[in-house]
ZADO-1210 file (C-alpha; in nm, 4 decimals, padded with zeros to 6 digits):
<atoms>
<atom x="-00.0048" y="-00.0153" z="00.0340" code="MET" pos="1"/>
<atom x="00.1088" y="00.3834" z="-00.0184" code="SER" pos="2"/>
<atom x="00.1244" y="00.6033" z="00.1952" code="ILE" pos="3"/>
<atom x="-00.1641" y="00.8348" z="00.1220" code="ALA" pos="4"/>
<atom x="-00.3191" y="00.4424" z="00.1850" code="GLU" pos="5"/>
<atom x="-00.1199" y="00.3586" z="00.4581" code="ASN" pos="6"/>
<atom x="-00.2423" y="00.7230" z="00.6096" code="ILE" pos="7"/>
<atom x="-00.6138" y="00.6959" z="00.5058" code="ALA" pos="8"/>
<atom x="-00.6514" y="00.3299" z="00.7624" code="ALA" pos="9"/>
<atom x="-00.4736" y="00.4427" z="00.9990" code="ILE" pos="10"/>
<atom x="-00.7286" y="00.7637" z="01.0371" code="ARG" pos="11"/>
<atom x="-01.0247" y="00.5474" z="00.9746" code="ALA" pos="12"/>
<atom x="-00.8804" y="00.3630" z="01.2968" code="GLN" pos="13"/>
<atom x="-00.8275" y="00.6306" z="01.4845" code="MET" pos="14"/>
<atom x="-01.2093" y="00.7771" z="01.4130" code="ASP" pos="15"/>
<atom x="-01.3268" y="00.4651" z="01.4915" code="ALA" pos="16"/>
<atom x="-01.1255" y="00.4387" z="01.8471" code="ALA" pos="17"/>
<atom x="-01.2090" y="00.8024" z="01.9429" code="ALA" pos="18"/>
<atom x="-01.5888" y="00.7810" z="01.8612" code="LEU" pos="19"/>
<atom x="-01.5790" y="00.4155" z="02.0535" code="ALA" pos="20"/>
<atom x="-01.4402" y="00.6091" z="02.3454" code="ALA" pos="21"/>
<atom x="-01.6439" y="00.8558" z="02.2876" code="GLY" pos="22"/>
<atom x="-01.4341" y="01.1408" z="02.1835" code="ARG" pos="23"/>
<atom x="-01.4280" y="01.3930" z="01.9076" code="ASP" pos="24"/>
<atom x="-01.2160" y="01.2176" z="01.6593" code="PRO" pos="25"/>
<atom x="-01.0355" y="01.5604" z="01.5480" code="LYS" pos="26"/>
<atom x="-00.9233" y="01.5722" z="01.9428" code="SER" pos="27"/>
<atom x="-00.5987" y="01.2750" z="01.8551" code="VAL" pos="28"/>
<atom x="-00.3442" y="01.4419" z="01.6111" code="LEU" pos="29"/>
<atom x="-00.1512" y="01.1948" z="01.4147" code="LEU" pos="30"/>
<atom x="00.2616" y="01.2513" z="01.4370" code="CYS" pos="31"/>
<atom x="00.4418" y="01.0956" z="01.1764" code="ALA" pos="32"/>
<atom x="00.7460" y="00.8875" z="01.3268" code="ALA" pos="33"/>
<atom x="01.0088" y="00.9867" z="01.0561" code="THR" pos="34"/>
<atom x="01.2839" y="00.7813" z="01.1306" code="LYS" pos="35"/>
<atom x="01.5184" y="00.6318" z="00.8267" code="MET" pos="36"/>
<atom x="01.2776" y="00.7839" z="00.6105" code="ASN" pos="37"/>
<atom x="01.4258" y="01.0367" z="00.3783" code="ASP" pos="38"/>
<atom x="01.3074" y="01.3653" z="00.2886" code="ALA" pos="39"/>
<atom x="01.0286" y="01.2788" z="-00.0577" code="GLU" pos="40"/>
<atom x="00.8745" y="01.0485" z="00.2074" code="ALA" pos="41"/>
<atom x="00.8165" y="01.3590" z="00.4638" code="VAL" pos="42"/>
<atom x="00.6548" y="01.5535" z="00.1952" code="ARG" pos="43"/>
<atom x="00.4258" y="01.2758" z="00.0836" code="GLU" pos="44"/>
<atom x="00.2862" y="01.2334" z="00.3938" code="ALA" pos="45"/>
<atom x="00.2911" y="01.5564" z="00.5167" code="ILE" pos="46"/>
<atom x="00.0643" y="01.5827" z="00.1774" code="ARG" pos="47"/>
<atom x="-00.1021" y="01.3027" z="00.2530" code="CYS" pos="48"/>
<atom x="-00.2419" y="01.4961" z="00.5639" code="GLY" pos="49"/>
<atom x="-00.0060" y="01.4153" z="00.9398" code="VAL" pos="50"/>
<atom x="-00.0580" y="01.6790" z="01.1744" code="ASP" pos="51"/>
<atom x="00.2828" y="01.6665" z="01.2440" code="CYS" pos="52"/>
<atom x="00.6273" y="01.4932" z="01.1856" code="CYS" pos="53"/>
<atom x="00.9030" y="01.3242" z="01.4823" code="GLY" pos="54"/>
<atom x="01.2408" y="01.2600" z="01.4395" code="GLU" pos="55"/>
<atom x="01.4252" y="01.0206" z="01.6879" code="ASN" pos="56"/>
<atom x="01.8243" y="01.1154" z="01.5491" code="ARG" pos="57"/>
<atom x="01.9333" y="01.5059" z="01.5509" code="VAL" pos="58"/>
<atom x="02.1653" y="01.4317" z="01.2341" code="GLN" pos="59"/>
<atom x="01.8460" y="01.3069" z="01.0540" code="GLU" pos="60"/>
<atom x="01.6825" y="01.6036" z="01.1948" code="LEU" pos="61"/>
<atom x="01.9562" y="01.8733" z="01.0523" code="VAL" pos="62"/>
<atom x="01.9700" y="01.7039" z="00.7161" code="ALA" pos="63"/>
<atom x="01.6172" y="01.7294" z="00.7181" code="LYS" pos="64"/>
<atom x="01.5316" y="02.0599" z="00.8418" code="LEU" pos="65"/>
<atom x="01.8480" y="02.1770" z="00.5437" code="ALA" pos="66"/>
<atom x="01.6516" y="02.0275" z="00.2873" code="ASP" pos="67"/>
<atom x="01.3248" y="02.1568" z="00.4186" code="ASP" pos="68"/>
<atom x="01.1441" y="01.8205" z="00.4400" code="ALA" pos="69"/>
<atom x="00.8919" y="01.9523" z="00.7177" code="TYR" pos="70"/>
<atom x="00.7328" y="02.2457" z="00.5305" code="ARG" pos="71"/>
<atom x="00.3734" y="02.2830" z="00.6513" code="GLY" pos="72"/>
<atom x="00.3952" y="02.1137" z="00.9675" code="ARG" pos="73"/>
<atom x="00.5326" y="02.1254" z="01.2917" code="PRO" pos="74"/>
<atom x="00.8105" y="01.9132" z="01.3480" code="VAL" pos="75"/>
<atom x="00.9122" y="01.7209" z="01.6694" code="HIS" pos="76"/>
<atom x="01.1521" y="01.5903" z="01.8505" code="PHE" pos="77"/>
<atom x="01.0913" y="01.2543" z="01.9888" code="ILE" pos="78"/>
<atom x="01.3637" y="01.0037" z="02.0714" code="GLY" pos="79"/>
<atom x="01.6468" y="01.0309" z="02.3455" code="HIS" pos="80"/>
<atom x="01.8470" y="01.3632" z="02.3321" code="LEU" pos="81"/>
<atom x="02.1593" y="01.4074" z="02.4446" code="GLN" pos="82"/>
<atom x="02.2820" y="01.6550" z="02.6482" code="THR" pos="83"/>
<atom x="02.5673" y="01.7557" z="02.3888" code="ASN" pos="84"/>
<atom x="02.3170" y="01.8000" z="02.1327" code="LYS" pos="85"/>
<atom x="02.0814" y="02.0306" z="02.2926" code="VAL" pos="86"/>
<atom x="02.1677" y="02.3189" z="02.0717" code="LYS" pos="87"/>
<atom x="02.0852" y="02.1304" z="01.7462" code="GLN" pos="88"/>
<atom x="01.7543" y="02.0907" z="01.8718" code="VAL" pos="89"/>
<atom x="01.6034" y="02.3885" z="02.1100" code="VAL" pos="90"/>
<atom x="01.4588" y="02.6316" z="01.8916" code="GLY" pos="91"/>
<atom x="01.5057" y="02.3957" z="01.5803" code="LYS" pos="92"/>
<atom x="01.1960" y="02.1703" z="01.7019" code="VAL" pos="93"/>
<atom x="00.8132" y="02.2654" z="01.8413" code="ASP" pos="94"/>
<atom x="00.8243" y="02.0215" z="02.0874" code="LEU" pos="95"/>
<atom x="01.0956" y="01.8263" z="02.2437" code="ILE" pos="96"/>
<atom x="00.9048" y="01.5489" z="02.3780" code="GLN" pos="97"/>
<atom x="01.1165" y="01.2714" z="02.4784" code="SER" pos="98"/>
<atom x="01.2741" y="01.4999" z="02.8187" code="VAL" pos="99"/>
<atom x="01.3629" y="01.1676" z="03.0756" code="ASP" pos="100"/>
<atom x="01.6175" y="01.3832" z="03.3421" code="SER" pos="101"/>
<atom x="01.6714" y="01.6526" z="03.5361" code="LEU" pos="102"/>
<atom x="01.9990" y="01.7397" z="03.3123" code="ARG" pos="103"/>
<atom x="01.8567" y="01.7308" z="03.0315" code="LEU" pos="104"/>
<atom x="01.5968" y="01.9891" z="03.1335" code="LEU" pos="105"/>
<atom x="01.8728" y="02.1950" z="03.2325" code="GLN" pos="106"/>
<atom x="02.0702" y="02.1744" z="02.9101" code="ALA" pos="107"/>
<atom x="01.7456" y="02.2489" z="02.7624" code="ILE" pos="108"/>
<atom x="01.6976" y="02.5379" z="03.0098" code="GLN" pos="109"/>
<atom x="01.9964" y="02.6953" z="02.9381" code="LYS" pos="110"/>
<atom x="02.0427" y="02.6905" z="02.5676" code="GLU" pos="111"/>
<atom x="01.6596" y="02.8345" z="02.5308" code="ALA" pos="112"/>
<atom x="01.7753" y="03.0801" z="02.7837" code="ALA" pos="113"/>
<atom x="02.0558" y="03.1409" z="02.5542" code="ARG" pos="114"/>
<atom x="01.8023" y="03.2418" z="02.2120" code="GLN" pos="115"/>
<atom x="01.6069" y="03.4147" z="02.4449" code="ASN" pos="116"/>
<atom x="01.2724" y="03.1972" z="02.3866" code="ILE" pos="117"/>
<atom x="01.0682" y="02.8969" z="02.5149" code="CYS" pos="118"/>
<atom x="01.0609" y="02.5812" z="02.4159" code="GLN" pos="119"/>
<atom x="00.7850" y="02.3260" z="02.5051" code="ASN" pos="120"/>
<atom x="00.8676" y="01.9652" z="02.6360" code="ILE" pos="121"/>
<atom x="00.6775" y="01.6927" z="02.7041" code="LEU" pos="122"/>
<atom x="00.8035" y="01.5044" z="03.0332" code="LEU" pos="123"/>
<atom x="00.8731" y="01.1331" z="02.8898" code="GLU" pos="124"/>
<atom x="00.7509" y="00.8557" z="03.1251" code="VAL" pos="125"/>
<atom x="00.8718" y="00.5146" z="03.2274" code="ASN" pos="126"/>
<atom x="00.5566" y="00.4072" z="03.2511" code="ILE" pos="127"/>
<atom x="00.6383" y="00.0329" z="03.2841" code="GLY" pos="128"/>
<atom x="00.9587" y="00.0944" z="03.5148" code="GLN" pos="129"/>
<atom x="01.1507" y="-00.0714" z="03.2313" code="GLU" pos="130"/>
<atom x="01.5464" y="-00.0968" z="03.3558" code="GLU" pos="131"/>
<atom x="01.5918" y="-00.0274" z="02.9605" code="ASN" pos="132"/>
<atom x="01.3827" y="00.2541" z="02.9307" code="LYS" pos="133"/>
<atom x="01.5084" y="00.6191" z="03.0039" code="THR" pos="134"/>
<atom x="01.2046" y="00.8868" z="03.1357" code="GLY" pos="135"/>
<atom x="01.0889" y="00.9563" z="03.4737" code="PHE" pos="136"/>
<atom x="00.9371" y="00.7637" z="03.7672" code="THR" pos="137"/>
<atom x="00.5136" y="00.8419" z="03.7839" code="ALA" pos="138"/>
<atom x="00.6963" y="00.9930" z="04.1368" code="GLY" pos="139"/>
<atom x="00.9389" y="01.1587" z="04.0044" code="GLU" pos="140"/>
<atom x="00.7373" y="01.3452" z="03.7596" code="VAL" pos="141"/>
<atom x="00.5651" y="01.5207" z="04.0420" code="TRP" pos="142"/>
<atom x="00.9080" y="01.6375" z="04.2049" code="GLU" pos="143"/>
<atom x="01.0021" y="01.8126" z="03.8203" code="VAL" pos="144"/>
<atom x="00.7049" y="01.9948" z="03.8585" code="LEU" pos="145"/>
<atom x="00.8126" y="02.0519" z="04.2055" code="GLU" pos="146"/>
<atom x="01.1160" y="02.2647" z="04.0158" code="GLU" pos="147"/>
<atom x="00.9460" y="02.3874" z="03.7107" code="ILE" pos="148"/>
<atom x="00.9182" y="02.7208" z="03.7842" code="ALA" pos="149"/>
<atom x="01.2900" y="02.7446" z="03.7980" code="HIS" pos="150"/>
<atom x="01.3157" y="02.6811" z="03.3994" code="PHE" pos="151"/>
<atom x="01.1555" y="03.0036" z="03.3195" code="PRO" pos="152"/>
<atom x="01.2658" y="02.9324" z="02.8793" code="ASN" pos="153"/>
<atom x="01.0629" y="02.5989" z="02.9086" code="ILE" pos="154"/>
<atom x="00.7168" y="02.5241" z="02.9004" code="ALA" pos="155"/>
<atom x="00.6095" y="02.1732" z="02.9830" code="VAL" pos="156"/>
<atom x="00.2824" y="02.0710" z="02.7575" code="ASN" pos="157"/>
<atom x="00.2126" y="01.7275" z="02.8550" code="GLY" pos="158"/>
<atom x="00.3647" y="01.3977" z="02.8524" code="LEU" pos="159"/>
<atom x="00.5134" y="01.0967" z="02.6498" code="MET" pos="160"/>
<atom x="00.5148" y="00.7307" z="02.7078" code="ALA" pos="161"/>
<atom x="00.6579" y="00.4442" z="02.5574" code="ILE" pos="162"/>
<atom x="00.4701" y="00.1223" z="02.7086" code="PRO" pos="163"/>
<atom x="00.6712" y="-00.1910" z="02.7451" code="PRO" pos="164"/>
<atom x="00.6110" y="-00.3696" z="02.4033" code="ILE" pos="165"/>
<atom x="00.2853" y="-00.6132" z="02.4330" code="CYS" pos="166"/>
<atom x="00.1804" y="-00.8265" z="02.1514" code="ARG" pos="167"/>
<atom x="-00.2038" y="-00.8782" z="02.2860" code="ILE" pos="168"/>
<atom x="-00.4926" y="-00.6538" z="02.1599" code="PRO" pos="169"/>
<atom x="-00.5728" y="-00.4348" z="02.4999" code="GLY" pos="170"/>
<atom x="-00.2270" y="-00.5703" z="02.6655" code="GLY" pos="171"/>
<atom x="-00.1145" y="-00.1978" z="02.7111" code="ASN" pos="172"/>
<atom x="-00.4505" y="-00.0630" z="02.8659" code="ASP" pos="173"/>
<atom x="-00.2600" y="-00.0440" z="03.2194" code="LYS" pos="174"/>
<atom x="00.0233" y="00.1863" z="03.1560" code="PHE" pos="175"/>
<atom x="-00.2191" y="00.3824" z="02.9099" code="PHE" pos="176"/>
<atom x="-00.4762" y="00.4321" z="03.1982" code="GLN" pos="177"/>
<atom x="-00.2081" y="00.5274" z="03.4060" code="GLU" pos="178"/>
<atom x="-00.0656" y="00.7637" z="03.2101" code="MET" pos="179"/>
<atom x="-00.4056" y="00.8920" z="03.1517" code="TYR" pos="180"/>
<atom x="-00.4767" y="00.9681" z="03.5413" code="ASN" pos="181"/>
<atom x="-00.1564" y="01.1093" z="03.5548" code="LEU" pos="182"/>
<atom x="-00.2391" y="01.3782" z="03.3643" code="ALA" pos="183"/>
<atom x="-00.5295" y="01.4658" z="03.5054" code="VAL" pos="184"/>
<atom x="-00.4239" y="01.4691" z="03.8496" code="ASP" pos="185"/>
<atom x="-00.1266" y="01.7016" z="03.6912" code="ILE" pos="186"/>
<atom x="-00.3926" y="01.9511" z="03.5585" code="THR" pos="187"/>
<atom x="-00.5720" y="01.9235" z="03.8819" code="ALA" pos="188"/>
<atom x="-00.2488" y="02.1269" z="03.9929" code="LYS" pos="189"/>
<atom x="-00.2536" y="02.4153" z="03.8123" code="LYS" pos="190"/>
<atom x="00.1068" y="02.4617" z="03.7977" code="GLY" pos="191"/>
<atom x="00.3095" y="02.7287" z="03.6634" code="ASP" pos="192"/>
<atom x="00.4368" y="02.7062" z="03.2549" code="ASN" pos="193"/>
<atom x="00.2689" y="02.3348" z="03.3136" code="VAL" pos="194"/>
<atom x="-00.0081" y="02.2022" z="03.0740" code="SER" pos="195"/>
<atom x="-00.1514" y="01.8403" z="02.9991" code="MET" pos="196"/>
<atom x="-00.2812" y="01.9468" z="02.6541" code="GLU" pos="197"/>
<atom x="-00.0740" y="01.6471" z="02.4860" code="ILE" pos="198"/>
<atom x="-00.0846" y="01.3009" z="02.6063" code="LEU" pos="199"/>
<atom x="00.1301" y="01.1547" z="02.3700" code="SER" pos="200"/>
<atom x="00.0939" y="00.7327" z="02.3532" code="MET" pos="201"/>
<atom x="00.0347" y="00.5474" z="02.1120" code="GLY" pos="202"/>
<atom x="00.2583" y="00.3785" z="01.8563" code="MET" pos="203"/>
<atom x="00.1741" y="00.1764" z="01.4742" code="SER" pos="204"/>
<atom x="00.0483" y="-00.1496" z="01.7032" code="GLY" pos="205"/>
<atom x="-00.1405" y="-00.0286" z="02.0237" code="ASP" pos="206"/>
<atom x="-00.2827" y="00.3384" z="01.9297" code="PHE" pos="207"/>
<atom x="-00.6120" y="00.2118" z="01.9206" code="ALA" pos="208"/>
<atom x="-00.5780" y="00.1242" z="02.3038" code="ASP" pos="209"/>
<atom x="-00.3894" y="00.4094" z="02.3445" code="ALA" pos="210"/>
<atom x="-00.6313" y="00.6400" z="02.1831" code="ILE" pos="211"/>
<atom x="-00.9407" y="00.4447" z="02.3814" code="ARG" pos="212"/>
<atom x="-00.7728" y="00.5155" z="02.7134" code="CYS" pos="213"/>
<atom x="-00.7507" y="00.8887" z="02.5991" code="GLY" pos="214"/>
<atom x="-00.4380" y="00.9419" z="02.4190" code="SER" pos="215"/>
<atom x="-00.4401" y="01.3305" z="02.1699" code="THR" pos="216"/>
<atom x="-00.1542" y="01.2432" z="02.0141" code="MET" pos="217"/>
<atom x="-00.0001" y="00.8734" z="01.8257" code="ILE" pos="218"/>
<atom x="00.3431" y="00.8541" z="01.7085" code="ARG" pos="219"/>
<atom x="00.3047" y="00.6366" z="01.3662" code="VAL" pos="220"/>
<atom x="00.5832" y="00.5482" z="01.1694" code="GLY" pos="221"/>
<atom x="00.5864" y="00.1425" z="01.0531" code="THR" pos="222"/>
<atom x="00.2314" y="00.1466" z="00.9774" code="ALA" pos="223"/>
<atom x="00.2658" y="00.4554" z="00.7775" code="ILE" pos="224"/>
<atom x="00.6203" y="00.3652" z="00.5727" code="PHE" pos="225"/>
<atom x="00.6413" y="00.0190" z="00.5815" code="GLY" pos="226"/>
<atom x="00.9114" y="-00.1784" z="00.7923" code="ALA" pos="227"/>
<atom x="01.2574" y="-00.0048" z="00.8578" code="ARG" pos="228"/>
<atom x="01.5709" y="-00.1108" z="00.6596" code="GLN" pos="229"/>
<atom x="01.8024" y="-00.0758" z="00.9225" code="TYR" pos="230"/>
</atoms>
């Protein structure tokens, strides 16, 4: 199937999942995970109506920005970001979804202040508490939010999570629901420079489950572009 056909099929599944949960389908955004796809594939995905693009690797982001591949859509950074590469990302993307440590927060704040901008971010939550994954625990998220006023050049727009791999339909609903509940609890606190407008969870294999549990943004790569050739 073509990129256009894949995106149409994904949109239909997104709409069905949202309606089944009593939600407006327009409340869920489709982020195309563009890792290892060239600029023309990205442009095609944009032409076919994705809401934003998400890049995993700094070197790919830099190259595609130089090629103007993301024209017409916001670009997000969704991969693990090393502190020594922050200068290549801050101010270049609309949103950094994968802020996974206090050290990274500090580096982003420093660079954003240098540029005199406010960088939008999401806090990445290691909701499955997996040792091989980065991210804050749910408890650590609260600790970070207590300190966020000390980061005036950062705005927290929500949360992001990558639950454990599960091939059983509904198998990650527990984690998705925990993420949703955490976002609701944070919203009730009404912290400075903090909003929970974005709950980024759900990928090619489980995005319908994530939407039913409250996701407002799904990150889809393989289902749009096909299997990556490593």
